[in-house]
N, C-alpha and C positions, 0 to 999 in steps of 0.2 A: 240283534242290535237292541240296546237298552232304551228304555223311554223315560221321560220325565213328564211331570205335570206342571202345566203352566195355567194361570188363571188370567182370562181376558175379560177386562171389565164389560158388561152388557152382552156376554157370551156365556161365560162360564169357564170350568176347567176342561182343558183339552190334553190329550196324551200326544206328546211329540218326540221325535227322535232326540236323543241327548246329544247336545253339541251342534245341533242343527242351526242354522243362521236363524236368529230370531224373525227377522222380516219374512223369510220363507215360511216358518213355522206358523206365523200369524195368519199368513195367506192360505198356505196348503192345507194344515189341519184345522186352523181356526175359522177358516172361511170369511175372514174379514176383507173388506174391500178398501185395505191402505194402500195409500199412494206411495210410491217409490220412483219419483221421477228420473232420478238419474241411473236407474238401474242396480241401485246398491252399491255403488262407487263412492260413497262418501264426499260427494259434490253438491248436495243439496240438503235440505233438512225436511223433506217431506215425510220420511219414515220415522220421524220422532215419536216417542212414546214417552208417557209417564210413568215410573214405577211407584206402585202402590204398597210394594212389598218385595223382597227379596232381589233388590239392585245389585248387579255384580260389583264385585270389589276392583275389578280391572276394567281398564278403558285402551281403546287402540291410540295412538299418537293422532292418526287421522281424525278420529272422533274428537279428542279433546281441541285438537286446532280448530275444527270446523265449528264447534260450539262456541269456542272464543270469539272466532271471526265474526260470527252472527250474533254475539252477546246473549246466547241462550244458557239459562240455568233451569235446573230442577226438570231437564229432560233428557233423554237419551236417544241416539240413532240406532234403530232396532237392525240396520243393515251391518253393524260393526258390533254386534253381541251375538254370543251363541247361547242357546236355550239351556237353561239349568232348573234343576226341581225347585219348586217355590216361588217361582217369579209370578208376581200379579201386576200386569200391566193395563194402562189405558191407552188406546189408539187415539192419536190427536188429529190425524189427517185422512178422512174418508173420501173416496172416488166419489161417492153419492153426495150430491150438493156443491161439489167442487167447481163444476163448469168445465172440468178435463174430459177429455174422450176416453182416456184409458189411464190405468195406474202407473204407467213407466214399464219400461223392458224388464223382463224377469231377470232377477239378479242371479248371478252363479252361486254355486253351492258353496264355494269357499269365499271367506271375507276378502273384499278387496277395497283399497290397495292391500297388498301384503301386510298383515298386522304387525305392529309393533306394540307389545302390550307395556302398560304402565298401570300403577295403583292409582285409584280414585282418591 
């Protein structure tokens, strides 16, 4: 399996499997305590990240709808993104200091709901 390099603000460069869900790459390979309260199903926005570089040119319809519903701009939902080489992200919601007892259920390997891709 091929790998890509992503950069996590305050962590550094991390090698992750290409096309792995970004939320899982951040937690598994990056060791980040990112919150994903809905289990990666695009029902909340706790997995939001800010792209410092390499923002993907496509977005799922579910992510686009959720961001609009919440009035969020300049962030993306890591549960709806596949890891690509050159991404540099800042984690916005850490478990530490959040008052939550856990980050949320582990997201499945595949993006949920079934992605319908659009361009940003």
